[in-house]
PyMOL Python script that loads the backbone (N, CA, C, O; Angstrom):
from pymol import cmd

cmd.read_pdbstr("""\
ATOM      1  N   MET A   1       0.845  -1.188   0.000  1.00  0.00           N
ATOM      2  CA  MET A   1       0.000   0.000   0.000  1.00  0.00           C
ATOM      3  C   MET A   1       0.890   1.251   0.000  1.00  0.00           C
ATOM      4  O   MET A   1       1.801   1.358   0.822  1.00  0.00           O
ATOM      5  N   PRO A   2       0.638   2.182  -0.900  1.00  0.00           N
ATOM      6  CA  PRO A   2       1.463   3.398  -0.944  1.00  0.00           C
ATOM      7  C   PRO A   2       1.222   4.277   0.290  1.00  0.00           C
ATOM      8  O   PRO A   2       0.166   4.225   0.920  1.00  0.00           O
ATOM      9  N   ALA A   3       2.217   5.066   0.605  1.00  0.00           N
ATOM     10  CA  ALA A   3       2.120   5.972   1.755  1.00  0.00           C
ATOM     11  C   ALA A   3       1.039   7.011   1.512  1.00  0.00           C
ATOM     12  O   ALA A   3       0.842   7.480   0.391  1.00  0.00           O
ATOM     13  N   ARG A   4       0.352   7.355   2.570  1.00  0.00           N
ATOM     14  CA  ARG A   4      -0.654   8.426   2.503  1.00  0.00           C
ATOM     15  C   ARG A   4       0.058   9.765   2.685  1.00  0.00           C
ATOM     16  O   ARG A   4       1.076   9.843   3.371  1.00  0.00           O
ATOM     17  N   PRO A   5      -0.473  10.804   2.077  1.00  0.00           N
ATOM     18  CA  PRO A   5       0.110  12.123   2.330  1.00  0.00           C
ATOM     19  C   PRO A   5      -0.137  12.545   3.783  1.00  0.00           C
ATOM     20  O   PRO A   5      -1.134  12.159   4.394  1.00  0.00           O
ATOM     21  N   VAL A   6       0.775  13.331   4.312  1.00  0.00           N
ATOM     22  CA  VAL A   6       0.647  13.865   5.669  1.00  0.00           C
ATOM     23  C   VAL A   6       0.454  15.367   5.554  1.00  0.00           C
ATOM     24  O   VAL A   6       1.253  16.066   4.930  1.00  0.00           O
ATOM     25  N   ARG A   7      -0.625  15.855   6.169  1.00  0.00           N
ATOM     26  CA  ARG A   7      -0.929  17.284   6.113  1.00  0.00           C
ATOM     27  C   ARG A   7      -1.047  17.836   7.529  1.00  0.00           C
ATOM     28  O   ARG A   7      -1.750  17.284   8.376  1.00  0.00           O
ATOM     29  N   TRP A   8      -0.345  18.928   7.761  1.00  0.00           N
ATOM     30  CA  TRP A   8      -0.394  19.615   9.054  1.00  0.00           C
ATOM     31  C   TRP A   8      -1.532  20.626   9.026  1.00  0.00           C
ATOM     32  O   TRP A   8      -1.581  21.482   8.142  1.00  0.00           O
ATOM     33  N   LEU A   9      -2.444  20.534   9.983  1.00  0.00           N
ATOM     34  CA  LEU A   9      -3.507  21.520  10.092  1.00  0.00           C
ATOM     35  C   LEU A   9      -2.995  22.733  10.868  1.00  0.00           C
ATOM     36  O   LEU A   9      -1.976  22.660  11.556  1.00  0.00           O
ATOM     37  N   ARG A  10      -3.710  23.835  10.749  1.00  0.00           N
ATOM     38  CA  ARG A  10      -3.239  25.113  11.306  1.00  0.00           C
ATOM     39  C   ARG A  10      -2.855  25.051  12.775  1.00  0.00           C
ATOM     40  O   ARG A  10      -1.803  25.559  13.163  1.00  0.00           O
ATOM     41  N   GLN A  11      -3.698  24.435  13.594  1.00  0.00           N
ATOM     42  CA  GLN A  11      -3.397  24.415  15.033  1.00  0.00           C
ATOM     43  C   GLN A  11      -2.112  23.650  15.316  1.00  0.00           C
ATOM     44  O   GLN A  11      -1.341  24.041  16.192  1.00  0.00           O
ATOM     45  N   ALA A  12      -1.875  22.578  14.596  1.00  0.00           N
ATOM     46  CA  ALA A  12      -0.632  21.817  14.789  1.00  0.00           C
ATOM     47  C   ALA A  12       0.578  22.660  14.403  1.00  0.00           C
ATOM     48  O   ALA A  12       1.612  22.607  15.069  1.00  0.00           O
ATOM     49  N   LEU A  13       0.453  23.431  13.339  1.00  0.00           N
ATOM     50  CA  LEU A  13       1.553  24.313  12.936  1.00  0.00           C
ATOM     51  C   LEU A  13       1.787  25.399  13.980  1.00  0.00           C
ATOM     52  O   LEU A  13       2.931  25.766  14.249  1.00  0.00           O
ATOM     53  N   ARG A  14       0.716  25.912  14.566  1.00  0.00           N
ATOM     54  CA  ARG A  14       0.868  26.895  15.652  1.00  0.00           C
ATOM     55  C   ARG A  14       1.548  26.256  16.854  1.00  0.00           C
ATOM     56  O   ARG A  14       2.405  26.866  17.493  1.00  0.00           O
ATOM     57  N   ASP A  15       1.155  25.018  17.156  1.00  0.00           N
ATOM     58  CA  ASP A  15       1.807  24.311  18.268  1.00  0.00           C
ATOM     59  C   ASP A  15       3.310  24.200  18.024  1.00  0.00           C
ATOM     60  O   ASP A  15       4.113  24.453  18.921  1.00  0.00           O
ATOM     61  N   MET A  16       3.680  23.819  16.804  1.00  0.00           N
ATOM     62  CA  MET A  16       5.107  23.683  16.467  1.00  0.00           C
ATOM     63  C   MET A  16       5.826  25.015  16.633  1.00  0.00           C
ATOM     64  O   MET A  16       6.934  25.060  17.167  1.00  0.00           O
ATOM     65  N   ASP A  17       5.211  26.082  16.187  1.00  0.00           N
ATOM     66  CA  ASP A  17       5.824  27.402  16.313  1.00  0.00           C
ATOM     67  C   ASP A  17       6.014  27.770  17.785  1.00  0.00           C
ATOM     68  O   ASP A  17       7.070  28.275  18.166  1.00  0.00           O
ATOM     69  N   GLU A  18       4.999  27.519  18.611  1.00  0.00           N
ATOM     70  CA  GLU A  18       5.098  27.829  20.034  1.00  0.00           C
ATOM     71  C   GLU A  18       6.192  27.003  20.717  1.00  0.00           C
ATOM     72  O   GLU A  18       6.955  27.521  21.533  1.00  0.00           O
ATOM     73  N   ILE A  19       6.258  25.722  20.375  1.00  0.00           N
ATOM     74  CA  ILE A  19       7.275  24.847  20.962  1.00  0.00           C
ATOM     75  C   ILE A  19       8.673  25.340  20.590  1.00  0.00           C
ATOM     76  O   ILE A  19       9.532  25.503  21.456  1.00  0.00           O
ATOM     77  N   ALA A  20       8.887  25.571  19.314  1.00  0.00           N
ATOM     78  CA  ALA A  20      10.207  26.007  18.849  1.00  0.00           C
ATOM     79  C   ALA A  20      10.586  27.366  19.441  1.00  0.00           C
ATOM     80  O   ALA A  20      11.734  27.570  19.834  1.00  0.00           O
ATOM     81  N   THR A  21       9.642  28.281  19.507  1.00  0.00           N
ATOM     82  CA  THR A  21       9.912  29.609  20.067  1.00  0.00           C
ATOM     83  C   THR A  21      10.290  29.516  21.538  1.00  0.00           C
ATOM     84  O   THR A  21      11.232  30.167  21.991  1.00  0.00           O
ATOM     85  N   PHE A  22       9.549  28.702  22.278  1.00  0.00           N
ATOM     86  CA  PHE A  22       9.821  28.547  23.711  1.00  0.00           C
ATOM     87  C   PHE A  22      11.205  27.940  23.942  1.00  0.00           C
ATOM     88  O   PHE A  22      11.977  28.447  24.756  1.00  0.00           O
ATOM     89  N   ILE A  23      11.516  26.870  23.237  1.00  0.00           N
ATOM     90  CA  ILE A  23      12.814  26.218  23.416  1.00  0.00           C
ATOM     91  C   ILE A  23      13.947  27.135  22.961  1.00  0.00           C
ATOM     92  O   ILE A  23      15.007  27.165  23.586  1.00  0.00           O
ATOM     93  N   ALA A  24      13.732  27.881  21.878  1.00  0.00           N
ATOM     94  CA  ALA A  24      14.772  28.754  21.322  1.00  0.00           C
ATOM     95  C   ALA A  24      15.168  29.876  22.274  1.00  0.00           C
ATOM     96  O   ALA A  24      16.263  30.425  22.157  1.00  0.00           O
ATOM     97  N   MET A  25      14.301  30.220  23.207  1.00  0.00           N
ATOM     98  CA  MET A  25      14.666  31.256  24.178  1.00  0.00           C
ATOM     99  C   MET A  25      15.907  30.829  24.969  1.00  0.00           C
ATOM    100  O   MET A  25      16.708  31.669  25.378  1.00  0.00           O
ATOM    101  N   ASP A  26      16.057  29.529  25.178  1.00  0.00           N
ATOM    102  CA  ASP A  26      17.225  29.012  25.900  1.00  0.00           C
ATOM    103  C   ASP A  26      18.300  28.471  24.968  1.00  0.00           C
ATOM    104  O   ASP A  26      19.493  28.621  25.232  1.00  0.00           O
ATOM    105  N   ASP A  27      17.871  27.839  23.873  1.00  0.00           N
ATOM    106  CA  ASP A  27      18.844  27.166  23.013  1.00  0.00           C
ATOM    107  C   ASP A  27      18.291  26.984  21.595  1.00  0.00           C
ATOM    108  O   ASP A  27      17.568  26.021  21.340  1.00  0.00           O
ATOM    109  N   PRO A  28      18.617  27.888  20.675  1.00  0.00           N
ATOM    110  CA  PRO A  28      18.093  27.809  19.310  1.00  0.00           C
ATOM    111  C   PRO A  28      18.450  26.499  18.600  1.00  0.00           C
ATOM    112  O   PRO A  28      17.653  25.974  17.822  1.00  0.00           O
ATOM    113  N   ARG A  29      19.629  25.986  18.866  1.00  0.00           N
ATOM    114  CA  ARG A  29      20.025  24.737  18.203  1.00  0.00           C
ATOM    115  C   ARG A  29      19.125  23.578  18.640  1.00  0.00           C
ATOM    116  O   ARG A  29      18.699  22.774  17.811  1.00  0.00           O
ATOM    117  N   THR A  30      18.840  23.496  19.928  1.00  0.00           N
ATOM    118  CA  THR A  30      17.947  22.457  20.431  1.00  0.00           C
ATOM    119  C   THR A  30      16.544  22.639  19.867  1.00  0.00           C
ATOM    120  O   THR A  30      15.870  21.660  19.547  1.00  0.00           O
ATOM    121  N   ALA A  31      16.105  23.873  19.743  1.00  0.00           N
ATOM    122  CA  ALA A  31      14.776  24.140  19.173  1.00  0.00           C
ATOM    123  C   ALA A  31      14.683  23.575  17.759  1.00  0.00           C
ATOM    124  O   ALA A  31      13.687  22.941  17.410  1.00  0.00           O
ATOM    125  N   ARG A  32      15.709  23.800  16.947  1.00  0.00           N
ATOM    126  CA  ARG A  32      15.713  23.262  15.572  1.00  0.00           C
ATOM    127  C   ARG A  32      15.722  21.740  15.585  1.00  0.00           C
ATOM    128  O   ARG A  32      15.040  21.104  14.783  1.00  0.00           O
ATOM    129  N   ASP A  33      16.492  21.159  16.494  1.00  0.00           N
ATOM    130  CA  ASP A  33      16.579  19.708  16.593  1.00  0.00           C
ATOM    131  C   ASP A  33      15.227  19.103  16.982  1.00  0.00           C
ATOM    132  O   ASP A  33      14.766  18.150  16.355  1.00  0.00           O
ATOM    133  N   VAL A  34      14.604  19.655  18.005  1.00  0.00           N
ATOM    134  CA  VAL A  34      13.313  19.138  18.467  1.00  0.00           C
ATOM    135  C   VAL A  34      12.262  19.286  17.371  1.00  0.00           C
ATOM    136  O   VAL A  34      11.525  18.341  17.088  1.00  0.00           O
ATOM    137  N   ALA A  35      12.190  20.449  16.759  1.00  0.00           N
ATOM    138  CA  ALA A  35      11.206  20.661  15.692  1.00  0.00           C
ATOM    139  C   ALA A  35      11.445  19.686  14.536  1.00  0.00           C
ATOM    140  O   ALA A  35      10.493  19.138  13.980  1.00  0.00           O
ATOM    141  N   GLY A  36      12.694  19.473  14.180  1.00  0.00           N
ATOM    142  CA  GLY A  36      13.015  18.544  13.103  1.00  0.00           C
ATOM    143  C   GLY A  36      12.617  17.117  13.428  1.00  0.00           C
ATOM    144  O   GLY A  36      12.115  16.394  12.568  1.00  0.00           O
ATOM    145  N   ARG A  37      12.840  16.715  14.668  1.00  0.00           N
ATOM    146  CA  ARG A  37      12.481  15.357  15.084  1.00  0.00           C
ATOM    147  C   ARG A  37      10.971  15.164  15.097  1.00  0.00           C
ATOM    148  O   ARG A  37      10.479  14.103  14.710  1.00  0.00           O
ATOM    149  N   ILE A  38      10.230  16.177  15.538  1.00  0.00           N
ATOM    150  CA  ILE A  38       8.761  16.091  15.524  1.00  0.00           C
ATOM    151  C   ILE A  38       8.272  16.014  14.078  1.00  0.00           C
ATOM    152  O   ILE A  38       7.431  15.181  13.742  1.00  0.00           O
ATOM    153  N   TRP A  39       8.805  16.885  13.233  1.00  0.00           N
ATOM    154  CA  TRP A  39       8.405  16.928  11.825  1.00  0.00           C
ATOM    155  C   TRP A  39       8.690  15.575  11.144  1.00  0.00           C
ATOM    156  O   TRP A  39       7.864  15.057  10.393  1.00  0.00           O
ATOM    157  N   GLU A  40       9.863  15.028  11.423  1.00  0.00           N
ATOM    158  CA  GLU A  40      10.247  13.751  10.829  1.00  0.00           C
ATOM    159  C   GLU A  40       9.324  12.614  11.303  1.00  0.00           C
ATOM    160  O   GLU A  40       8.894  11.782  10.504  1.00  0.00           O
ATOM    161  N   ALA A  41       9.032  12.591  12.592  1.00  0.00           N
ATOM    162  CA  ALA A  41       8.146  11.548  13.130  1.00  0.00           C
ATOM    163  C   ALA A  41       6.760  11.637  12.499  1.00  0.00           C
ATOM    164  O   ALA A  41       6.160  10.614  12.172  1.00  0.00           O
ATOM    165  N   ALA A  42       6.255  12.848  12.330  1.00  0.00           N
ATOM    166  CA  ALA A  42       4.943  13.016  11.705  1.00  0.00           C
ATOM    167  C   ALA A  42       4.965  12.514  10.266  1.00  0.00           C
ATOM    168  O   ALA A  42       4.004  11.898   9.804  1.00  0.00           O
ATOM    169  N   GLY A  43       6.052  12.777   9.565  1.00  0.00           N
ATOM    170  CA  GLY A  43       6.153  12.357   8.171  1.00  0.00           C
ATOM    171  C   GLY A  43       6.089  10.852   7.990  1.00  0.00           C
ATOM    172  O   GLY A  43       5.643  10.370   6.949  1.00  0.00           O
ATOM    173  N   THR A  44       6.531  10.104   8.994  1.00  0.00           N
ATOM    174  CA  THR A  44       6.512   8.640   8.884  1.00  0.00           C
ATOM    175  C   THR A  44       5.115   8.060   9.077  1.00  0.00           C
ATOM    176  O   THR A  44       4.885   6.892   8.766  1.00  0.00           O
ATOM    177  N   LEU A  45       4.182   8.861   9.586  1.00  0.00           N
ATOM    178  CA  LEU A  45       2.827   8.354   9.811  1.00  0.00           C
ATOM    179  C   LEU A  45       2.113   8.005   8.511  1.00  0.00           C
ATOM    180  O   LEU A  45       1.191   7.189   8.514  1.00  0.00           O
ATOM    181  N   GLY A  46       2.521   8.604   7.413  1.00  0.00           N
ATOM    182  CA  GLY A  46       1.911   8.280   6.124  1.00  0.00           C
ATOM    183  C   GLY A  46       2.159   6.840   5.715  1.00  0.00           C
ATOM    184  O   GLY A  46       1.366   6.264   4.969  1.00  0.00           O
ATOM    185  N   GLN A  47       3.243   6.253   6.189  1.00  0.00           N
ATOM    186  CA  GLN A  47       3.585   4.872   5.850  1.00  0.00           C
ATOM    187  C   GLN A  47       2.900   3.874   6.770  1.00  0.00           C
ATOM    188  O   GLN A  47       2.656   2.735   6.371  1.00  0.00           O
ATOM    189  N   SER A  48       2.586   4.282   7.990  1.00  0.00           N
ATOM    190  CA  SER A  48       1.915   3.378   8.937  1.00  0.00           C
ATOM    191  C   SER A  48       0.957   4.189   9.812  1.00  0.00           C
ATOM    192  O   SER A  48       1.232   4.418  10.989  1.00  0.00           O
ATOM    193  N   PRO A  49      -0.162   4.620   9.239  1.00  0.00           N
ATOM    194  CA  PRO A  49      -1.058   5.545   9.940  1.00  0.00           C
ATOM    195  C   PRO A  49      -1.776   4.969  11.162  1.00  0.00           C
ATOM    196  O   PRO A  49      -2.361   5.729  11.934  1.00  0.00           O
ATOM    197  N   GLU A  50      -1.746   3.679  11.355  1.00  0.00           N
ATOM    198  CA  GLU A  50      -2.411   3.096  12.523  1.00  0.00           C
ATOM    199  C   GLU A  50      -1.450   2.869  13.685  1.00  0.00           C
ATOM    200  O   GLU A  50      -1.803   2.209  14.663  1.00  0.00           O
ATOM    201  N   ARG A  51      -0.245   3.408  13.583  1.00  0.00           N
ATOM    202  CA  ARG A  51       0.815   3.157  14.558  1.00  0.00           C
ATOM    203  C   ARG A  51       0.521   3.725  15.942  1.00  0.00           C
ATOM    204  O   ARG A  51       0.829   3.073  16.940  1.00  0.00           O
ATOM    205  N   GLY A  52      -0.047   4.879  16.031  1.00  0.00           N
ATOM    206  CA  GLY A  52      -0.263   5.512  17.336  1.00  0.00           C
ATOM    207  C   GLY A  52      -1.346   4.825  18.140  1.00  0.00           C
ATOM    208  O   GLY A  52      -2.187   4.106  17.601  1.00  0.00           O
ATOM    209  N   ARG A  53      -1.306   5.064  19.454  1.00  0.00           N
ATOM    210  CA  ARG A  53      -2.365   4.510  20.310  1.00  0.00           C
ATOM    211  C   ARG A  53      -3.686   5.219  19.970  1.00  0.00           C
ATOM    212  O   ARG A  53      -3.685   6.302  19.384  1.00  0.00           O
ATOM    213  N   ILE A  54      -4.789   4.605  20.338  1.00  0.00           N
ATOM    214  CA  ILE A  54      -6.096   5.225  20.112  1.00  0.00           C
ATOM    215  C   ILE A  54      -6.152   6.507  20.930  1.00  0.00           C
ATOM    216  O   ILE A  54      -5.811   6.519  22.113  1.00  0.00           O
ATOM    217  N   GLY A  55      -6.582   7.581  20.289  1.00  0.00           N
ATOM    218  CA  GLY A  55      -6.587   8.892  20.934  1.00  0.00           C
ATOM    219  C   GLY A  55      -7.708   9.079  21.932  1.00  0.00           C
ATOM    220  O   GLY A  55      -8.662   8.302  21.977  1.00  0.00           O
ATOM    221  N   ARG A  56      -7.577  10.119  22.727  1.00  0.00           N
ATOM    222  CA  ARG A  56      -8.602  10.457  23.712  1.00  0.00           C
ATOM    223  C   ARG A  56      -9.835  11.048  23.058  1.00  0.00           C
ATOM    224  O   ARG A  56     -10.931  10.987  23.615  1.00  0.00           O
ATOM    225  N   VAL A  57      -9.658  11.618  21.881  1.00  0.00           N
ATOM    226  CA  VAL A  57     -10.778  12.149  21.113  1.00  0.00           C
ATOM    227  C   VAL A  57     -11.157  11.085  20.084  1.00  0.00           C
ATOM    228  O   VAL A  57     -10.286  10.599  19.364  1.00  0.00           O
ATOM    229  N   PRO A  58     -12.431  10.715  20.000  1.00  0.00           N
ATOM    230  CA  PRO A  58     -12.821   9.677  19.046  1.00  0.00           C
ATOM    231  C   PRO A  58     -12.333   9.983  17.625  1.00  0.00           C
ATOM    232  O   PRO A  58     -12.401  11.118  17.151  1.00  0.00           O
ATOM    233  N   GLY A  59     -11.842   8.933  16.968  1.00  0.00           N
ATOM    234  CA  GLY A  59     -11.377   9.068  15.593  1.00  0.00           C
ATOM    235  C   GLY A  59      -9.952   9.557  15.448  1.00  0.00           C
ATOM    236  O   GLY A  59      -9.485   9.800  14.335  1.00  0.00           O
ATOM    237  N   THR A  60      -9.249   9.706  16.579  1.00  0.00           N
ATOM    238  CA  THR A  60      -7.859  10.176  16.509  1.00  0.00           C
ATOM    239  C   THR A  60      -6.925   9.104  17.040  1.00  0.00           C
ATOM    240  O   THR A  60      -7.345   8.136  17.673  1.00  0.00           O
ATOM    241  N   ARG A  61      -5.651   9.307  16.762  1.00  0.00           N
ATOM    242  CA  ARG A  61      -4.584   8.443  17.281  1.00  0.00           C
ATOM    243  C   ARG A  61      -3.500   9.353  17.849  1.00  0.00           C
ATOM    244  O   ARG A  61      -3.419  10.530  17.499  1.00  0.00           O
ATOM    245  N   GLU A  62      -2.665   8.795  18.733  1.00  0.00           N
ATOM    246  CA  GLU A  62      -1.652   9.595  19.432  1.00  0.00           C
ATOM    247  C   GLU A  62      -0.350   8.818  19.588  1.00  0.00           C
ATOM    248  O   GLU A  62      -0.205   8.061  20.549  1.00  0.00           O
ATOM    249  N   PRO A  63       0.596   8.983  18.673  1.00  0.00           N
ATOM    250  CA  PRO A  63       1.885   8.345  18.904  1.00  0.00           C
ATOM    251  C   PRO A  63       2.743   9.198  19.840  1.00  0.00           C
ATOM    252  O   PRO A  63       2.833  10.416  19.688  1.00  0.00           O
ATOM    253  N   VAL A  64       3.357   8.540  20.791  1.00  0.00           N
ATOM    254  CA  VAL A  64       4.326   9.223  21.652  1.00  0.00           C
ATOM    255  C   VAL A  64       5.610   9.339  20.843  1.00  0.00           C
ATOM    256  O   VAL A  64       5.973   8.408  20.123  1.00  0.00           O
ATOM    257  N   LEU A  65       6.284  10.440  20.949  1.00  0.00           N
ATOM    258  CA  LEU A  65       7.518  10.666  20.202  1.00  0.00           C
ATOM    259  C   LEU A  65       8.703  10.224  21.051  1.00  0.00           C
ATOM    260  O   LEU A  65       8.892  10.741  22.152  1.00  0.00           O
ATOM    261  N   PRO A  66       9.500   9.287  20.569  1.00  0.00           N
ATOM    262  CA  PRO A  66      10.617   8.763  21.363  1.00  0.00           C
ATOM    263  C   PRO A  66      11.568   9.862  21.841  1.00  0.00           C
ATOM    264  O   PRO A  66      11.988  10.721  21.066  1.00  0.00           O
ATOM    265  N   ASN A  67      11.892   9.814  23.120  1.00  0.00           N
ATOM    266  CA  ASN A  67      12.851  10.728  23.741  1.00  0.00           C
ATOM    267  C   ASN A  67      12.450  12.197  23.677  1.00  0.00           C
ATOM    268  O   ASN A  67      13.298  13.082  23.794  1.00  0.00           O
ATOM    269  N   LEU A  68      11.165  12.455  23.493  1.00  0.00           N
ATOM    270  CA  LEU A  68      10.640  13.824  23.526  1.00  0.00           C
ATOM    271  C   LEU A  68       9.402  13.838  24.418  1.00  0.00           C
ATOM    272  O   LEU A  68       8.681  12.842  24.476  1.00  0.00           O
ATOM    273  N   PRO A  69       9.141  14.937  25.109  1.00  0.00           N
ATOM    274  CA  PRO A  69       7.971  14.990  25.987  1.00  0.00           C
ATOM    275  C   PRO A  69       6.696  15.411  25.249  1.00  0.00           C
ATOM    276  O   PRO A  69       5.844  16.089  25.824  1.00  0.00           O
ATOM    277  N   TYR A  70       6.562  15.019  23.998  1.00  0.00           N
ATOM    278  CA  TYR A  70       5.428  15.422  23.169  1.00  0.00           C
ATOM    279  C   TYR A  70       4.767  14.209  22.543  1.00  0.00           C
ATOM    280  O   TYR A  70       5.379  13.151  22.394  1.00  0.00           O
ATOM    281  N   PHE A  71       3.507  14.385  22.180  1.00  0.00           N
ATOM    282  CA  PHE A  71       2.851  13.411  21.322  1.00  0.00           C
ATOM    283  C   PHE A  71       2.062  14.169  20.278  1.00  0.00           C
ATOM    284  O   PHE A  71       1.735  15.343  20.452  1.00  0.00           O
ATOM    285  N   LEU A  72       1.764  13.486  19.200  1.00  0.00           N
ATOM    286  CA  LEU A  72       0.977  14.058  18.122  1.00  0.00           C
ATOM    287  C   LEU A  72      -0.455  13.567  18.246  1.00  0.00           C
ATOM    288  O   LEU A  72      -0.685  12.415  18.615  1.00  0.00           O
ATOM    289  N   ALA A  73      -1.400  14.409  17.949  1.00  0.00           N
ATOM    290  CA  ALA A  73      -2.793  13.983  17.799  1.00  0.00           C
ATOM    291  C   ALA A  73      -3.072  14.081  16.297  1.00  0.00           C
ATOM    292  O   ALA A  73      -2.870  15.130  15.685  1.00  0.00           O
ATOM    293  N   TYR A  74      -3.537  12.976  15.716  1.00  0.00           N
ATOM    294  CA  TYR A  74      -3.800  12.973  14.281  1.00  0.00           C
ATOM    295  C   TYR A  74      -4.995  12.094  13.964  1.00  0.00           C
ATOM    296  O   TYR A  74      -5.448  11.300  14.789  1.00  0.00           O
ATOM    297  N   ARG A  75      -5.490  12.257  12.752  1.00  0.00           N
ATOM    298  CA  ARG A  75      -6.571  11.415  12.256  1.00  0.00           C
ATOM    299  C   ARG A  75      -6.283  11.079  10.804  1.00  0.00           C
ATOM    300  O   ARG A  75      -5.517  11.766  10.129  1.00  0.00           O
ATOM    301  N   VAL A  76      -6.903  10.025  10.346  1.00  0.00           N
ATOM    302  CA  VAL A  76      -6.822   9.664   8.937  1.00  0.00           C
ATOM    303  C   VAL A  76      -8.177  10.011   8.348  1.00  0.00           C
ATOM    304  O   VAL A  76      -9.209   9.483   8.761  1.00  0.00           O
ATOM    305  N   ARG A  77      -8.152  10.909   7.376  1.00  0.00           N
ATOM    306  CA  ARG A  77      -9.394  11.372   6.769  1.00  0.00           C
ATOM    307  C   ARG A  77      -9.111  11.747   5.321  1.00  0.00           C
ATOM    308  O   ARG A  77      -8.067  12.308   4.989  1.00  0.00           O
ATOM    309  N   GLU A  78     -10.075  11.417   4.474  1.00  0.00           N
ATOM    310  CA  GLU A  78      -9.982  11.771   3.052  1.00  0.00           C
ATOM    311  C   GLU A  78      -8.679  11.294   2.430  1.00  0.00           C
ATOM    312  O   GLU A  78      -8.081  11.990   1.609  1.00  0.00           O
ATOM    313  N   GLY A  79      -8.242  10.098   2.827  1.00  0.00           N
ATOM    314  CA  GLY A  79      -7.051   9.506   2.234  1.00  0.00           C
ATOM    315  C   GLY A  79      -5.725  10.091   2.671  1.00  0.00           C
ATOM    316  O   GLY A  79      -4.691   9.793   2.074  1.00  0.00           O
ATOM    317  N   GLU A  80      -5.738  10.925   3.714  1.00  0.00           N
ATOM    318  CA  GLU A  80      -4.493  11.526   4.192  1.00  0.00           C
ATOM    319  C   GLU A  80      -4.421  11.467   5.708  1.00  0.00           C
ATOM    320  O   GLU A  80      -5.434  11.311   6.391  1.00  0.00           O
ATOM    321  N   VAL A  81      -3.208  11.593   6.216  1.00  0.00           N
ATOM    322  CA  VAL A  81      -2.982  11.707   7.654  1.00  0.00           C
ATOM    323  C   VAL A  81      -2.980  13.204   7.970  1.00  0.00           C
ATOM    324  O   VAL A  81      -2.198  13.969   7.405  1.00  0.00           O
ATOM    325  N   GLN A  82      -3.856  13.602   8.869  1.00  0.00           N
ATOM    326  CA  GLN A  82      -3.969  15.013   9.240  1.00  0.00           C
ATOM    327  C   GLN A  82      -3.447  15.198  10.661  1.00  0.00           C
ATOM    328  O   GLN A  82      -4.005  14.660  11.617  1.00  0.00           O
ATOM    329  N   ILE A  83      -2.371  15.966  10.783  1.00  0.00           N
ATOM    330  CA  ILE A  83      -1.798  16.262  12.098  1.00  0.00           C
ATOM    331  C   ILE A  83      -2.630  17.382  12.703  1.00  0.00           C
ATOM    332  O   ILE A  83      -2.692  18.488  12.166  1.00  0.00           O
ATOM    333  N   LEU A  84      -3.272  17.078  13.835  1.00  0.00           N
ATOM    334  CA  LEU A  84      -4.181  18.025  14.469  1.00  0.00           C
ATOM    335  C   LEU A  84      -3.494  18.896  15.513  1.00  0.00           C
ATOM    336  O   LEU A  84      -3.722  20.105  15.571  1.00  0.00           O
ATOM    337  N   ARG A  85      -2.645  18.274  16.342  1.00  0.00           N
ATOM    338  CA  ARG A  85      -1.990  18.992  17.435  1.00  0.00           C
ATOM    339  C   ARG A  85      -0.651  18.362  17.740  1.00  0.00           C
ATOM    340  O   ARG A  85      -0.419  17.192  17.435  1.00  0.00           O
ATOM    341  N   VAL A  86       0.231  19.141  18.345  1.00  0.00           N
ATOM    342  CA  VAL A  86       1.462  18.645  18.963  1.00  0.00           C
ATOM    343  C   VAL A  86       1.328  19.056  20.422  1.00  0.00           C
ATOM    344  O   VAL A  86       1.257  20.245  20.734  1.00  0.00           O
ATOM    345  N   ILE A  87       1.292  18.072  21.313  1.00  0.00           N
ATOM    346  CA  ILE A  87       0.924  18.336  22.702  1.00  0.00           C
ATOM    347  C   ILE A  87       2.031  17.863  23.639  1.00  0.00           C
ATOM    348  O   ILE A  87       2.545  16.752  23.512  1.00  0.00           O
ATOM    349  N   HIS A  88       2.382  18.735  24.582  1.00  0.00           N
ATOM    350  CA  HIS A  88       3.335  18.348  25.623  1.00  0.00           C
ATOM    351  C   HIS A  88       2.643  17.348  26.536  1.00  0.00           C
ATOM    352  O   HIS A  88       1.460  17.508  26.838  1.00  0.00           O
ATOM    353  N   GLN A  89       3.351  16.332  26.977  1.00  0.00           N
ATOM    354  CA  GLN A  89       2.750  15.268  27.776  1.00  0.00           C
ATOM    355  C   GLN A  89       2.184  15.772  29.099  1.00  0.00           C
ATOM    356  O   GLN A  89       1.261  15.162  29.638  1.00  0.00           O
ATOM    357  N   ARG A  90       2.704  16.852  29.627  1.00  0.00           N
ATOM    358  CA  ARG A  90       2.200  17.397  30.898  1.00  0.00           C
ATOM    359  C   ARG A  90       1.021  18.353  30.715  1.00  0.00           C
ATOM    360  O   ARG A  90       0.359  18.716  31.687  1.00  0.00           O
ATOM    361  N   ARG A  91       0.765  18.750  29.505  1.00  0.00           N
ATOM    362  CA  ARG A  91      -0.264  19.758  29.224  1.00  0.00           C
ATOM    363  C   ARG A  91      -1.653  19.140  29.339  1.00  0.00           C
ATOM    364  O   ARG A  91      -1.888  18.016  28.895  1.00  0.00           O
ATOM    365  N   GLN A  92      -2.554  19.882  29.933  1.00  0.00           N
ATOM    366  CA  GLN A  92      -3.937  19.444  30.016  1.00  0.00           C
ATOM    367  C   GLN A  92      -4.590  19.547  28.643  1.00  0.00           C
ATOM    368  O   GLN A  92      -4.283  20.452  27.868  1.00  0.00           O
ATOM    369  N   ARG A  93      -5.472  18.634  28.353  1.00  0.00           N
ATOM    370  CA  ARG A  93      -6.183  18.670  27.070  1.00  0.00           C
ATOM    371  C   ARG A  93      -7.114  19.873  27.041  1.00  0.00           C
ATOM    372  O   ARG A  93      -7.777  20.193  28.027  1.00  0.00           O
ATOM    373  N   GLU A  94      -7.145  20.522  25.901  1.00  0.00           N
ATOM    374  CA  GLU A  94      -8.023  21.701  25.749  1.00  0.00           C
ATOM    375  C   GLU A  94      -9.313  21.294  25.117  1.00  0.00           C
ATOM    376  O   GLU A  94     -10.187  22.134  24.902  1.00  0.00           O
TER     377      GLU A  94
END
""", "prot")
cmd.dss("prot")
cmd.show_as("cartoon", "prot")
cmd.util.cbc("prot")
cmd.orient("prot")
């Protein structure tokens, strides 16, 4: 089965910007590294979209990102993987 396209929705992109901005206040290099690792992990979901655990919101999945305190919330819809949010593990669900 061919890989599905991965599309970042607006809120997920805002989450990424907030994460990178916050980390960059202390260490810009680490901010780039963390953002790159999150981006790369999301990109692999197109090849195995059922990989994440079942999400807290119906119809979503949530893979934990190795060695990072974040997880992605995503869904598979209209033939693509849609990244909905990037959430810190300590953050309360909104």
